[in-house]
DOSE-737626 format. One record per atom (N, C-alpha, C, O): residue in three letters; atom name; x, y, z. Coordinates in steps of 0.1 Angstrom, whole numbers, plus 2048, in hexadecimal, padded with zeros to 3 digits. Layout:
# residues N
rest | atom | px | py | pz
ala | CA | X | Y | Z $
...
//
This chain:
# residues 70
rest | atom | px | py | pz
met | N | 9F5 | 1B7 | 37C $
met | CA | 9F4 | 1C5 | 37F $
met | C | 9F8 | 1CE | 373 $
met | O | 9F2 | 1D9 | 371 $
ala | N | A01 | 1C9 | 36C $
ala | CA | A05 | 1D1 | 360 $
ala | C | 9F9 | 1D2 | 356 $
ala | O | 9F8 | 1DC | 34F $
ala | N | 9F1 | 1C8 | 355 $
ala | CA | 9E6 | 1C8 | 34C $
ala | C | 9DC | 1D3 | 351 $
ala | O | 9D6 | 1DA | 348 $
phe | N | 9D9 | 1D5 | 35E $
phe | CA | 9D0 | 1DF | 363 $
phe | C | 9D6 | 1ED | 360 $
phe | O | 9CF | 1F6 | 35C $
val | N | 9E3 | 1EE | 362 $
val | CA | 9EA | 1FB | 35F $
val | C | 9E9 | 1FE | 350 $
val | O | 9E6 | 20A | 34C $
ala | N | 9EB | 1F4 | 347 $
ala | CA | 9EA | 1F7 | 339 $
ala | C | 9DB | 1FA | 335 $
ala | O | 9D9 | 203 | 32D $
leu | N | 9D2 | 1F3 | 33B $
leu | CA | 9C4 | 1F7 | 338 $
leu | C | 9C0 | 205 | 33D $
leu | O | 9B9 | 20C | 336 $
ala | N | 9C5 | 208 | 348 $
ala | CA | 9C2 | 216 | 34D $
ala | C | 9C9 | 221 | 344 $
ala | O | 9C2 | 22B | 341 $
leu | N | 9D5 | 21E | 340 $
leu | CA | 9DB | 228 | 337 $
leu | C | 9D4 | 229 | 32A $
leu | O | 9D2 | 234 | 324 $
leu | N | 9D0 | 21D | 324 $
leu | CA | 9C9 | 21D | 318 $
leu | C | 9BC | 224 | 319 $
leu | O | 9B8 | 22C | 310 $
ser | N | 9B5 | 221 | 323 $
ser | CA | 9A7 | 228 | 325 $
ser | C | 9A9 | 237 | 327 $
ser | O | 9A1 | 23F | 322 $
trp | N | 9B3 | 23B | 32F $
trp | CA | 9B5 | 249 | 331 $
trp | C | 9B8 | 251 | 324 $
trp | O | 9B4 | 25C | 322 $
asn | N | 9C0 | 24A | 31C $
asn | CA | 9C5 | 251 | 30F $
asn | C | 9BA | 250 | 304 $
asn | O | 9BA | 259 | 2FB $
thr | N | 9B1 | 246 | 304 $
thr | CA | 9A8 | 245 | 2F9 $
thr | C | 99A | 24B | 2FC $
thr | O | 993 | 24E | 2F3 $
met | N | 997 | 24C | 309 $
met | CA | 989 | 251 | 30C $
met | C | 989 | 260 | 30D $
met | O | 993 | 266 | 311 $
glu | N | 97E | 266 | 30A $
glu | CA | 97D | 275 | 30C $
glu | C | 979 | 278 | 31A $
glu | O | 974 | 270 | 322 $
ser | N | 97D | 284 | 31E $
ser | CA | 97A | 289 | 32B $
ser | C | 96C | 28F | 32B $
ser | O | 96A | 29B | 32C $
ile | N | 962 | 286 | 32B $
ile | CA | 954 | 28A | 32B $
ile | C | 94F | 28B | 33A $
ile | O | 94F | 281 | 341 $
pro | N | 94B | 297 | 33E $
pro | CA | 946 | 298 | 34C $
pro | C | 938 | 292 | 34D $
pro | O | 92F | 295 | 345 $
ile | N | 936 | 28A | 357 $
ile | CA | 929 | 285 | 35A $
ile | C | 923 | 28C | 366 $
ile | O | 929 | 28C | 371 $
pro | N | 917 | 293 | 364 $
pro | CA | 911 | 29A | 370 $
pro | C | 90C | 291 | 37A $
pro | O | 904 | 288 | 377 $
val | N | 911 | 293 | 386 $
val | CA | 90C | 28A | 392 $
val | C | 901 | 291 | 399 $
val | O | 8F8 | 28B | 39E $
his | N | 903 | 29E | 39B $
his | CA | 8FA | 2A7 | 3A2 $
his | C | 8F7 | 2B3 | 39A $
his | O | 901 | 2BA | 396 $
ser | N | 8EB | 2B7 | 398 $
ser | CA | 8E8 | 2C2 | 38F $
ser | C | 8E9 | 2CF | 397 $
ser | O | 8E9 | 2CF | 3A3 $
ala | N | 8E9 | 2DA | 38F $
ala | CA | 8EB | 2E7 | 395 $
ala | C | 8DE | 2EC | 39B $
ala | O | 8DE | 2F6 | 3A2 $
glu | N | 8D3 | 2E5 | 399 $
glu | CA | 8C6 | 2E9 | 39F $
glu | C | 8C6 | 2E9 | 3AE $
glu | O | 8BF | 2F0 | 3B5 $
phe | N | 8CF | 2E0 | 3B4 $
phe | CA | 8CF | 2DF | 3C2 $
phe | C | 8DB | 2E7 | 3C8 $
phe | O | 8DD | 2E6 | 3D4 $
gly | N | 8E2 | 2EF | 3C0 $
gly | CA | 8EC | 2F7 | 3C5 $
gly | C | 8FA | 2F3 | 3C3 $
gly | O | 903 | 2FB | 3C4 $
ile | N | 8FC | 2E6 | 3BF $
ile | CA | 909 | 2E1 | 3BD $
ile | C | 90A | 2DA | 3AF $
ile | O | 901 | 2D2 | 3AC $
asp | N | 913 | 2DE | 3A7 $
asp | CA | 915 | 2D8 | 39A $
asp | C | 921 | 2CF | 39B $
asp | O | 92C | 2D4 | 39B $
phe | N | 91F | 2C2 | 39C $
phe | CA | 92A | 2B8 | 39E $
phe | C | 92A | 2AF | 392 $
phe | O | 920 | 2A8 | 38F $
lys | N | 936 | 2AE | 38C $
lys | CA | 938 | 2A5 | 380 $
lys | C | 944 | 29C | 382 $
lys | O | 94E | 2A0 | 389 $
ile | N | 944 | 290 | 37C $
ile | CA | 94F | 287 | 37D $
ile | C | 953 | 283 | 36F $
ile | O | 94B | 281 | 366 $
asp | N | 960 | 283 | 36C $
asp | CA | 965 | 27F | 35F $
asp | C | 963 | 270 | 35D $
asp | O | 965 | 268 | 366 $
phe | N | 95F | 26C | 351 $
phe | CA | 95C | 25E | 34E $
phe | C | 969 | 256 | 34E $
phe | O | 969 | 24B | 352 $
arg | N | 974 | 25D | 34A $
arg | CA | 982 | 256 | 34B $
arg | C | 985 | 252 | 359 $
arg | O | 98A | 247 | 35C $
met | N | 982 | 25B | 363 $
met | CA | 986 | 258 | 371 $
met | C | 97E | 24D | 376 $
met | O | 983 | 245 | 37E $
ile | N | 971 | 24C | 372 $
ile | CA | 969 | 240 | 376 $
ile | C | 96F | 233 | 371 $
ile | O | 970 | 22A | 379 $
thr | N | 973 | 233 | 365 $
thr | CA | 979 | 227 | 35F $
thr | C | 986 | 223 | 366 $
thr | O | 988 | 218 | 369 $
val | N | 98E | 22D | 368 $
val | CA | 99B | 22A | 36F $
val | C | 999 | 226 | 37D $
val | O | 9A0 | 21D | 382 $
ala | N | 98F | 22B | 384 $
ala | CA | 98C | 227 | 392 $
ala | C | 987 | 219 | 392 $
ala | O | 98B | 211 | 39B $
ile | N | 97E | 215 | 389 $
ile | CA | 97A | 207 | 388 $
ile | C | 985 | 1FE | 385 $
ile | O | 986 | 1F3 | 38C $
leu | N | 98E | 201 | 37C $
leu | CA | 99A | 1F9 | 379 $
leu | C | 9A3 | 1F8 | 386 $
leu | O | 9A8 | 1ED | 389 $
gly | N | 9A4 | 203 | 38D $
gly | CA | 9AC | 203 | 399 $
gly | C | 9A6 | 1F9 | 3A4 $
gly | O | 9AD | 1F2 | 3AB $
leu | N | 999 | 1FA | 3A5 $
leu | CA | 992 | 1F1 | 3AF $
leu | C | 994 | 1E2 | 3AB $
leu | O | 996 | 1DA | 3B3 $
leu | N | 993 | 1DF | 39E $
leu | CA | 995 | 1D2 | 399 $
leu | C | 9A3 | 1CD | 39C $
leu | O | 9A6 | 1C2 | 39F $
ala | N | 9AD | 1D6 | 39A $
ala | CA | 9BB | 1D3 | 39C $
ala | C | 9BD | 1D0 | 3AB $
ala | O | 9C5 | 1C7 | 3AF $
val | N | 9B7 | 1D8 | 3B4 $
val | CA | 9B9 | 1D5 | 3C2 $
val | C | 9B2 | 1C8 | 3C6 $
val | O | 9B8 | 1C0 | 3CE $
arg | N | 9A7 | 1C5 | 3C1 $
arg | CA | 9A0 | 1B8 | 3C3 $
arg | C | 9A9 | 1AC | 3BF $
arg | O | 9AA | 1A2 | 3C5 $
thr | N | 9AF | 1AE | 3B3 $
thr | CA | 9B7 | 1A3 | 3AE $
thr | C | 9C3 | 1A1 | 3B6 $
thr | O | 9C7 | 196 | 3B9 $
ala | N | 9CA | 1AC | 3BB $
ala | CA | 9D5 | 1AB | 3C3 $
ala | C | 9D2 | 1A5 | 3D1 $
ala | O | 9D9 | 19C | 3D6 $
leu | N | 9C7 | 1A9 | 3D7 $
leu | CA | 9C3 | 1A3 | 3E4 $
leu | C | 9C0 | 194 | 3E2 $
leu | O | 9C3 | 18C | 3EB $
ser | N | 9BA | 190 | 3D7 $
ser | CA | 9B7 | 182 | 3D5 $
ser | C | 9C4 | 17A | 3D3 $
ser | O | 9C5 | 16F | 3D8 $
phe | N | 9CE | 180 | 3CC $
phe | CA | 9DA | 179 | 3CA $
phe | C | 9E2 | 177 | 3D7 $
phe | O | 9E7 | 16D | 3DA $
trp | N | 9E2 | 182 | 3E0 $
trp | CA | 9E9 | 181 | 3EC $
trp | C | 9E2 | 177 | 3F6 $
trp | O | 9E9 | 170 | 3FD $
arg | N | 9D5 | 177 | 3F5 $
arg | CA | 9CD | 16D | 3FE $
arg | C | 9D1 | 15F | 3FA $
arg | O | 9D3 | 156 | 402 $
thr | N | 9D1 | 15C | 3ED $
thr | CA | 9D4 | 14F | 3E8 $
thr | C | 9E2 | 14B | 3EC $
thr | O | 9E5 | 140 | 3F0 $
thr | N | 9EC | 154 | 3EB $
thr | CA | 9FA | 152 | 3EF $
thr | C | 9FB | 14E | 3FE $
thr | O | A02 | 145 | 401 $
val | N | 9F4 | 156 | 406 $
val | CA | 9F4 | 153 | 414 $
val | C | 9EE | 146 | 418 $
val | O | 9F3 | 13E | 420 $
glu | N | 9E3 | 142 | 411 $
glu | CA | 9DC | 135 | 413 $
glu | C | 9E5 | 12A | 40F $
glu | O | 9E6 | 120 | 416 $
gln | N | 9EC | 12B | 404 $
gln | CA | 9F5 | 121 | 3FF $
gln | C | A01 | 11F | 409 $
gln | O | A05 | 114 | 40C $
arg | N | A06 | 12A | 40E $
arg | CA | A11 | 129 | 418 $
arg | C | A0C | 122 | 425 $
arg | O | A14 | 11A | 42B $
arg | N | A00 | 125 | 429 $
arg | CA | 9FB | 11F | 435 $
arg | C | 9F9 | 110 | 433 $
arg | O | 9FC | 108 | 43C $
glu | N | 9F4 | 10C | 427 $
glu | CA | 9F3 | 0FE | 424 $
glu | C | A00 | 0F7 | 424 $
glu | O | A01 | 0EB | 428 $
ala | N | A0A | 0FD | 41E $
ala | CA | A17 | 0F7 | 41D $
ala | C | A1D | 0F6 | 42B $
ala | O | A24 | 0EC | 42E $
asp | N | A1B | 100 | 434 $
asp | CA | A21 | 0FF | 441 $
asp | C | A1A | 0F4 | 449 $
asp | O | A20 | 0ED | 451 $
ser | N | A0D | 0F2 | 447 $
ser | CA | A05 | 0E8 | 44F $
ser | C | A09 | 0DA | 44A $
ser | O | A08 | 0D0 | 452 $
lys | N | A0D | 0D8 | 43D $
lys | CA | A11 | 0CB | 438 $
lys | C | A1E | 0C7 | 43D $
lys | O | A21 | 0BB | 43F $
glu | N | A27 | 0D1 | 43F $
glu | CA | A35 | 0CF | 444 $
glu | C | A35 | 0CA | 453 $
glu | O | A3D | 0C2 | 457 $
lys | N | A2B | 0CE | 45A $
lys | CA | A2A | 0CA | 469 $
lys | C | A24 | 0BD | 46A $
lys | O | A23 | 0B8 | 475 $
//
């Protein structure tokens, strides 16, 4: 998890805040997203996926250990 936090901090500090237009003003709404936010969001999703995988593996190992004891 510390690696994901470090990557997020490094990407936040080194990347420019370039707005990416998602919806143009021709349709009445001008909606833009920062490129840094997209990067941090993707890193956050990967961190959550890694944590869930770790917890799942831990639970499966505990169940196997409990079933072997019986």
